[in-house]
C-alpha positions as CSV (number, residue, x, y, z in Angstrom):
1,M,-30.2,-9.2,-12.2
2,A,-26.5,-8.6,-12.4
3,E,-24.2,-11.3,-10.9
4,I,-20.6,-12.4,-10.8
5,K,-19.6,-14.9,-13.4
6,N,-19.3,-18.4,-12.0
7,L,-20.2,-17.4,-8.5
8,K,-23.2,-19.8,-8.3
9,K,-21.2,-22.5,-9.9
10,L,-18.5,-22.3,-7.3
11,A,-21.1,-22.1,-4.5
12,N,-22.7,-25.3,-5.8
13,R,-19.3,-27.0,-6.0
14,I,-18.4,-26.1,-2.4
15,S,-21.9,-27.2,-1.2
16,K,-21.3,-30.5,-3.0
17,A,-17.9,-30.9,-1.4
18,I,-19.5,-30.2,2.1
19,A,-22.3,-32.7,1.5
20,E,-19.9,-35.5,0.3
21,K,-17.4,-34.8,3.0
22,E,-14.6,-34.0,0.5
23,R,-11.4,-32.5,1.9
24,I,-11.3,-28.7,1.3
25,I,-8.2,-26.5,1.3
26,L,-8.5,-22.7,1.7
27,Y,-5.4,-21.2,0.3
28,G,-5.2,-17.5,0.9
29,D,-2.9,-14.5,0.3
30,S,-1.4,-13.5,3.6
31,D,-2.6,-9.9,3.7
32,M,-5.8,-8.5,5.3
33,D,-7.9,-9.2,2.2
34,G,-6.7,-12.8,2.0
35,A,-7.1,-13.3,5.8
36,C,-10.7,-12.0,5.8
37,S,-11.6,-14.1,2.7
38,V,-10.4,-17.3,4.4
39,I,-12.3,-16.5,7.7
40,I,-15.5,-15.7,5.8
41,L,-15.4,-18.9,3.7
42,K,-14.3,-21.1,6.7
43,E,-17.3,-19.8,8.7
44,A,-19.6,-20.5,5.8
45,I,-18.4,-24.1,5.4
46,C,-18.5,-24.9,9.1
47,S,-22.0,-23.3,9.4
48,L,-23.3,-25.9,6.9
49,G,-21.8,-28.7,8.9
50,G,-18.7,-29.2,6.8
51,D,-15.5,-30.4,8.3
52,S,-13.1,-27.6,9.2
53,P,-11.1,-26.9,6.1
54,I,-7.3,-27.1,5.8
55,I,-5.9,-23.6,5.8
56,Y,-2.7,-22.3,4.3
57,F,-1.4,-18.8,3.6
58,S,1.2,-17.9,1.0
59,D,4.4,-16.7,2.5
60,R,6.0,-13.6,0.8
61,K,9.1,-13.9,2.8
62,R,10.2,-17.5,2.2
63,E,8.0,-18.5,-0.8
64,E,6.3,-16.3,-3.4
65,H,3.1,-14.4,-3.6
66,G,0.2,-16.6,-4.5
67,I,0.2,-20.4,-5.2
68,N,3.8,-21.5,-5.3
69,K,5.8,-24.7,-5.5
70,K,7.1,-24.7,-1.9
71,A,3.5,-24.4,-0.6
72,L,2.4,-27.2,-2.9
73,D,5.2,-29.5,-1.7
74,F,4.0,-28.9,1.8
75,L,0.3,-29.6,0.9
76,K,0.7,-32.5,-1.6
77,G,0.0,-35.1,1.1
78,K,-3.5,-33.6,1.4
79,A,-4.5,-34.5,-2.2
80,P,-7.1,-35.3,-3.4
81,A,-8.9,-32.1,-2.2
82,L,-10.9,-29.2,-3.5
83,F,-8.2,-26.5,-3.5
84,L,-9.8,-23.0,-3.2
85,S,-7.4,-20.2,-4.0
86,L,-8.6,-16.9,-2.4
87,D,-7.2,-13.5,-3.2
88,C,-4.6,-15.1,-5.4
89,G,-4.2,-17.6,-8.2
90,I,-5.3,-15.7,-11.3
91,A,-1.7,-15.3,-12.5
92,N,-0.4,-18.7,-11.3
93,F,-0.5,-20.6,-14.6
94,R,2.4,-23.0,-14.0
95,E,1.6,-23.5,-10.3
96,V,-2.1,-24.4,-11.0
97,E,-0.9,-27.0,-13.5
98,L,1.4,-28.5,-10.8
99,A,-1.4,-28.5,-8.3
100,K,-3.6,-30.4,-10.7
101,K,-0.9,-33.0,-11.3
102,L,-0.7,-33.5,-7.6
103,G,-4.3,-34.4,-7.5
104,F,-6.0,-31.1,-6.4
105,E,-9.1,-29.7,-8.0
106,V,-8.3,-26.0,-8.1
107,A,-10.9,-23.3,-8.1
108,I,-10.0,-19.6,-8.0
109,A,-11.7,-16.6,-6.3
110,D,-9.5,-13.6,-7.0
111,H,-9.9,-9.9,-7.9
112,H,-6.4,-9.2,-9.4
113,N,-6.1,-8.1,-13.0
114,I,-6.4,-10.8,-15.6
115,Q,-3.4,-11.1,-17.9
116,G,-5.2,-11.9,-21.2
117,R,-5.9,-15.5,-20.2
118,I,-6.9,-17.4,-17.1
119,P,-5.5,-20.6,-15.5
120,K,-7.0,-23.8,-16.9
121,V,-9.4,-24.7,-14.1
122,R,-13.1,-25.5,-14.1
123,I,-14.2,-22.5,-12.1
124,V,-12.7,-19.0,-11.9
125,V,-14.6,-16.3,-10.0
126,N,-13.1,-12.9,-10.8
127,P,-15.3,-9.8,-11.4
128,K,-12.8,-8.6,-14.0
129,Q,-14.1,-11.3,-16.3
130,G,-17.1,-9.0,-16.7
131,S,-17.8,-5.4,-17.8
132,K,-16.0,-2.5,-16.1
133,N,-19.5,-1.0,-15.6
134,S,-20.5,-4.0,-13.4
135,P,-21.2,-3.0,-9.8
136,F,-19.0,-6.0,-8.8
137,Y,-16.0,-5.1,-11.0
138,H,-13.9,-3.5,-8.3
139,L,-14.7,-5.9,-5.4
140,A,-11.9,-6.9,-3.1
141,A,-11.4,-10.6,-2.7
142,A,-13.3,-10.6,0.7
143,G,-16.2,-8.9,-1.0
144,I,-16.3,-11.7,-3.6
145,V,-16.1,-14.3,-0.9
146,F,-18.9,-12.6,1.1
147,K,-21.1,-12.9,-1.9
148,L,-20.0,-16.5,-2.3
149,A,-20.9,-17.2,1.3
150,E,-24.3,-15.7,0.8
151,A,-24.9,-18.0,-2.2
152,I,-23.7,-21.1,-0.3
153,L,-25.8,-20.5,2.8
154,G,-28.9,-18.9,1.3
155,R,-31.6,-18.8,4.0
156,K,-29.4,-20.6,6.4
157,L,-27.2,-17.5,6.8
158,S,-28.1,-16.1,10.2
159,K,-28.3,-12.4,10.9
160,T,-25.4,-12.7,13.4
161,L,-23.1,-14.5,11.0
162,K,-24.0,-12.3,8.1
163,E,-23.1,-9.2,10.1
164,D,-19.8,-10.7,11.1
165,M,-18.9,-11.6,7.5
166,L,-20.1,-8.1,6.2
167,A,-17.9,-6.4,8.9
168,L,-14.9,-8.4,7.8
169,A,-15.6,-7.7,4.1
170,A,-15.7,-4.0,4.9
171,L,-12.4,-4.2,6.8
172,A,-10.7,-5.9,3.9
173,T,-12.3,-3.5,1.3
174,L,-10.9,-0.5,3.2
175,A,-7.5,-2.1,3.5
176,E,-7.3,-3.1,-0.1
177,L,-7.8,0.5,-1.3
178,V,-10.2,-0.5,-4.1
179,Q,-12.6,2.0,-5.7
180,E,-15.5,2.8,-3.4
181,T,-18.1,2.4,-6.0
182,G,-20.8,-0.1,-6.7
183,E,-20.9,-3.1,-4.3
184,N,-17.8,-1.8,-2.5
185,Q,-19.7,1.3,-1.5
186,K,-22.5,-0.8,-0.1
187,I,-20.2,-3.1,1.8
188,L,-18.4,-0.1,3.4
189,E,-21.6,1.7,4.3
190,Q,-23.2,-1.4,5.8
191,G,-20.1,-3.1,7.1
192,L,-18.0,-0.5,8.8
193,P,-20.7,0.4,11.5
194,L,-21.0,-3.3,12.3
195,L,-17.3,-3.4,13.3
196,E,-18.3,-1.3,16.3
197,S,-20.5,-4.1,17.7
198,S,-18.4,-7.0,16.6
199,W,-18.0,-10.0,19.0
200,R,-14.4,-10.5,17.9
201,P,-12.0,-9.6,20.7
202,A,-9.5,-8.3,18.1
203,V,-12.0,-6.0,16.4
204,R,-13.3,-4.7,19.8
205,L,-9.7,-3.8,20.6
206,F,-9.8,-1.3,17.6
207,F,-12.2,0.8,19.6
208,S,-10.6,0.5,23.1
209,S,-7.0,0.9,22.2
210,S,-5.2,4.1,23.3
211,L,-3.8,4.2,19.8
212,T,-7.2,5.3,18.4
213,K,-8.6,7.4,21.3
214,N,-8.2,10.6,19.3
215,C,-9.8,9.3,16.2
216,I,-13.1,11.0,15.3
217,S,-14.8,8.4,13.1
218,T,-15.1,4.6,12.7
219,R,-13.3,4.9,9.4
220,E,-10.4,6.7,10.9
221,I,-10.1,4.2,13.8
222,V,-10.2,1.2,11.4
223,W,-7.8,2.7,9.0
224,K,-5.3,3.5,11.8
225,V,-5.4,-0.2,13.0
226,I,-5.2,-1.5,9.4
227,S,-2.0,0.4,8.9
228,I,-0.4,-1.6,11.7
229,I,-1.9,-5.1,11.3
230,N,-2.1,-5.4,7.5
231,I,1.2,-7.2,7.1
232,T,2.1,-10.5,5.4
233,S,4.1,-12.2,8.1
234,K,3.2,-15.8,9.0
235,E,3.2,-18.0,12.1
236,G,3.3,-21.6,10.9
237,V,0.8,-22.0,8.1
238,F,-1.3,-19.0,9.2
239,S,-0.9,-15.4,8.5
240,E,-0.5,-13.2,11.6
241,T,-3.4,-11.0,10.5
242,Y,-5.6,-14.1,10.4
243,L,-4.5,-15.2,13.8
244,F,-5.1,-11.8,15.3
245,L,-8.6,-11.5,13.8
246,N,-9.4,-15.0,15.1
247,S,-8.2,-14.3,18.7
248,Q,-10.5,-16.1,21.1
249,T,-9.9,-13.9,24.1
250,P,-9.2,-10.2,24.8
251,E,-5.8,-11.1,26.3
252,E,-4.8,-13.0,23.2
253,A,-5.9,-10.1,21.0
254,R,-4.0,-7.6,23.2
255,L,-0.7,-9.7,23.1
256,R,-0.9,-10.1,19.3
257,F,-1.6,-6.4,18.8
258,E,1.3,-5.4,21.0
259,E,3.5,-7.6,18.9
260,F,2.2,-5.9,15.7
261,L,3.1,-2.5,17.3
262,R,6.6,-3.7,18.2
263,K,7.3,-5.1,14.7
264,G,5.8,-2.0,13.2
265,V,8.3,0.4,14.9
266,E,11.2,-1.7,13.6
267,R,9.7,-2.0,10.1
268,Q,9.0,1.7,9.8
269,A,12.5,2.5,10.8
270,K,13.9,0.2,8.1
271,I,11.5,1.6,5.5
272,G,12.4,5.2,6.4
273,E,16.1,4.6,6.2
274,L,16.0,2.8,2.9
275,T,13.5,5.3,1.4
276,E,15.9,8.2,2.2
277,E,18.8,6.3,0.7
278,L,16.9,5.7,-2.5
279,K,15.6,9.3,-2.7
280,K,19.2,10.5,-2.9
281,K,20.2,7.9,-5.4
282,V,17.2,8.5,-7.7
283,S,17.6,12.3,-7.5
284,F,21.2,11.9,-8.7
285,M,20.8,9.0,-11.2
286,E,17.3,9.0,-12.6
287,K,15.9,12.5,-12.2
288,D,15.2,12.8,-15.9
289,S,13.9,9.3,-16.4
290,A,10.2,8.5,-17.1
291,V,10.4,5.5,-14.7
292,I,12.2,4.6,-11.5
293,F,13.7,1.1,-11.7
294,E,15.9,0.4,-8.7
295,D,17.7,-2.6,-7.1
296,L,17.5,-2.9,-3.3
297,N,20.8,-4.8,-3.4
298,D,19.7,-8.0,-1.5
299,R,17.7,-6.0,1.1
300,Q,14.7,-7.5,2.8
301,F,11.9,-8.3,0.3
302,P,8.9,-7.8,2.7
303,I,9.5,-4.0,3.0
304,L,10.0,-3.5,-0.7
305,S,6.4,-2.6,-1.6
306,A,6.3,0.0,1.2
307,V,9.5,1.6,-0.1
308,A,8.2,1.6,-3.6
309,S,5.0,3.3,-2.4
310,R,7.0,6.1,-0.7
311,I,9.3,6.6,-3.6
312,C,6.4,6.8,-6.0
313,D,4.6,9.3,-3.8
314,F,7.7,11.5,-3.6
315,F,8.7,11.5,-7.3
316,K,5.3,11.0,-8.8
317,K,6.7,8.5,-11.3
318,P,6.1,4.8,-12.1
319,T,8.3,3.0,-9.5
320,F,9.7,-0.5,-9.8
321,I,11.8,-1.7,-6.8
322,F,13.3,-5.2,-6.6
323,T,15.8,-7.3,-4.7
324,K,17.5,-10.7,-5.1
325,E,15.7,-13.7,-3.6
326,K,16.3,-17.4,-4.3
327,G,18.6,-16.7,-7.3
328,E,16.4,-14.2,-9.2
329,N,14.9,-10.8,-8.7
330,W,11.6,-10.3,-6.9
331,G,10.0,-6.9,-7.3
332,G,7.1,-4.7,-6.4
333,F,5.7,-1.7,-8.2
334,R,3.6,1.4,-7.4
335,M,2.0,3.8,-10.0
336,P,1.1,7.5,-9.7
337,F,-2.1,9.0,-11.1
338,E,-3.8,6.6,-13.6
339,E,-0.8,4.7,-14.8
340,D,-1.1,0.9,-15.3
341,G,1.8,-1.1,-13.9
342,V,0.3,-4.4,-14.9
343,G,-0.1,-3.2,-18.5
344,A,3.5,-1.9,-18.5
345,L,4.8,-5.3,-17.3
346,A,2.6,-7.0,-19.9
347,S,4.4,-5.1,-22.6
348,C,7.7,-6.6,-21.3
349,R,6.4,-10.0,-20.5
350,Q,9.0,-11.8,-22.5
351,L,11.6,-10.6,-19.9
352,L,9.6,-11.8,-16.9
353,R,9.0,-15.1,-15.3
354,R,5.8,-13.9,-13.6
355,Y,3.9,-10.7,-12.8
356,G,0.5,-9.5,-11.5
357,G,-1.5,-7.3,-9.3
358,H,-3.6,-4.2,-9.8
359,P,-2.9,-1.3,-12.2
360,A,-1.6,0.8,-9.3
361,A,0.3,-1.9,-7.3
362,G,1.6,-5.4,-7.8
363,G,4.7,-7.6,-8.1
364,F,7.0,-9.2,-10.7
365,Y,9.8,-11.8,-10.9
366,F,12.7,-11.9,-13.4
367,E,16.2,-13.3,-14.0
368,N,19.1,-11.0,-13.3
369,K,20.4,-11.3,-16.9
370,N,17.2,-9.5,-18.0
371,K,17.7,-6.5,-15.7
372,E,18.9,-3.9,-18.1
373,K,16.6,-5.0,-20.9
374,L,13.6,-4.8,-18.6
375,K,14.6,-1.3,-17.5
376,E,14.9,-0.2,-21.1
377,C,11.5,-1.9,-22.0
378,L,9.7,-0.2,-19.1
379,A,11.3,3.2,-19.9
380,K,10.2,2.8,-23.5
381,H,6.6,1.9,-22.5
382,F,6.2,5.0,-20.2
383,N,8.0,7.3,-22.7
384,K,5.5,6.2,-25.3
385,N,2.6,6.9,-23.0
386,L,4.1,10.3,-22.1
387,H,4.3,11.3,-25.7
388,K,0.7,10.2,-26.3
389,S,-0.6,12.4,-23.5
390,V,1.3,15.5,-24.7
């Protein structure tokens, strides 16, 4: 029977930590996939009688995506602990080494592309370590963690808890835009209908909000809400998406949703303004280039990926957008058609401090002195691919 490499090993390690009352840290990405992953695993741990784990989400505004030094400085007083990195970590080579030096035992459950090697930890669960033909290959992180929770709980997994976890996995799978094949198809087919009967006040709001009253299917309703709440802002150590999904009362859920709506209007206005500005610039400067490589000139980093997505959709070209943060350039990319942004950055890795993500979307970090060289390298990569396809 097909299975995900190291899944049982990680389930056994978590079960051991629960039994021996070890401290556990759930470190998640701050988007929908990361939030649902953390909720699912927290519920599994608590259902087995484990102490409530310490939770921390990476902060893309003030820190970096994934495991980062600022977060580790905050958490170092919690060592020793079993440090579970969810929906991130596969590209955090230096940061994992730092975490180990601080006394953490790091294990990774991630679905992002593997960059030829993996961090040096005892357990890495990532379906991309297996065959592309595996039914698990395209799982979102929450799908992986759902499978992990099933392995941890076994027969102790109640019907009610399983349905809640499956609904959250479906929510994250849809939000993550992963291929709807194999296990993803099963999760969506089984999990999306369960959202309609969820006990969670936040999820129930999906179906009672005036925002979704004209939607004609569960998928349409869920997708409309995802477009509003799948942001990466934080409140303390928690992502706002996590706090919303964990709302304890209908009133708390309503207030948090209204705040999402308010922020969404402001965010969309900024994204629209900057997108139009870049369209004009690109049309004039880079209309004949194989790649779009643009500096946001110290604009807000959090809206960068959305701008890259709109520019990519408009010009149908590989798009790399970046801005200056903390003395270097932080960027996001979006790819049209079947282009591979991670592969492109891998061909220019000597000019980057760090990069990662999926073939269609991800991020990168580089020193400003390498800006022109990186642009040339990416252009060379995509020009070569263009010539191969002709």
